[in-house]
C-alpha positions as CSV (number, residue, x, y, z in Angstrom):
1,X,-67.1,20.1,-13.0
2,X,-64.2,18.0,-13.8
3,X,-64.7,14.9,-14.4
4,X,-62.6,11.6,-11.8
5,X,-60.5,11.1,-15.1
6,X,-59.3,14.8,-15.0
7,X,-58.8,14.6,-11.6
8,X,-56.6,11.7,-11.2
9,X,-54.5,13.2,-13.7
10,X,-54.5,16.5,-12.1
11,X,-53.2,14.6,-9.1
12,X,-50.7,12.3,-11.0
13,X,-49.1,16.1,-12.3
14,X,-49.0,17.4,-9.3
15,X,-46.3,14.2,-7.7
16,X,-44.4,14.7,-10.9
17,X,-44.0,18.3,-9.9
18,X,-43.1,17.3,-6.4
19,X,-41.0,14.6,-7.2
20,X,-38.2,17.5,-7.9
21,X,-38.1,19.1,-4.9
22,X,-38.0,18.7,-1.1
23,X,-41.4,16.7,-1.2
24,X,-39.7,13.9,-2.9
25,X,-39.8,11.8,0.2
26,X,-43.4,12.2,1.1
27,X,-45.8,9.0,0.9
28,X,-48.7,9.5,-1.4
29,X,-50.9,10.0,1.6
30,X,-48.7,13.0,2.4
31,X,-48.7,14.3,-1.3
32,X,-52.5,13.7,-1.4
33,X,-53.1,15.6,2.1
34,X,-50.5,18.4,0.2
35,X,-52.5,18.3,-2.9
36,X,-56.2,18.8,-1.4
37,X,-55.1,21.6,1.0
38,X,-53.6,23.5,-1.9
39,X,-56.8,23.0,-4.3
40,X,-59.8,25.2,-3.6
41,X,-62.8,23.2,-2.2
42,X,-65.2,22.2,-5.0
43,X,-68.2,23.2,-2.9
44,X,-67.1,26.4,-2.0
45,X,-65.7,27.2,-5.5
46,X,-69.6,26.4,-7.0
47,X,-71.4,28.8,-4.3
48,X,-68.9,31.4,-5.5
49,X,-69.6,31.0,-8.9
50,X,-73.2,30.9,-8.1
51,X,-73.4,33.8,-6.1
52,X,-71.7,35.5,-8.8
53,X,-73.8,34.3,-11.5
54,X,-77.1,35.7,-9.0
55,X,-75.1,39.2,-8.6
56,X,-75.1,39.2,-12.7
57,X,-78.6,38.6,-13.2
58,X,-79.6,41.3,-10.6
59,X,-77.3,43.6,-12.5
60,X,-78.7,43.0,-15.8
61,X,-82.5,42.7,-14.7
62,X,-81.9,46.5,-13.3
63,X,-81.4,46.0,-9.1
64,X,-78.4,48.0,-8.3
65,X,-77.5,50.5,-6.4
66,X,-75.2,53.7,-6.8
67,X,-72.2,52.9,-4.9
68,X,-72.5,56.3,-3.1
69,X,-76.1,55.6,-2.0
70,X,-74.8,51.9,-0.8
71,X,-71.5,53.7,0.8
72,X,-73.6,56.2,2.8
73,X,-76.4,53.5,3.6
74,X,-73.6,51.4,5.2
75,X,-72.1,53.8,7.2
76,X,-75.8,54.7,8.7
77,X,-75.9,51.4,9.7
78,X,-72.9,51.0,11.3
79,X,-73.1,54.4,13.1
80,X,-76.7,53.5,14.7
81,X,-75.4,50.3,15.8
82,X,-72.6,51.3,18.2
């Protein structure tokens, strides 16, 4: 996880990059909104990383299913729900 100083530095670099293009006339608030929109939401990123870690732990523990079996079961469920 990044520190506040790293976040401020990342924003500063973003502002400098934007100052050379069409965003040069944007206000600081608009630049901040643009920066936030371009960055992954930390909570979502952390959730994704936890999910990946759980999946890897399951695989290491041998909790895996053959891909052909998984596809067959998924198709069967989808067809029975029609």
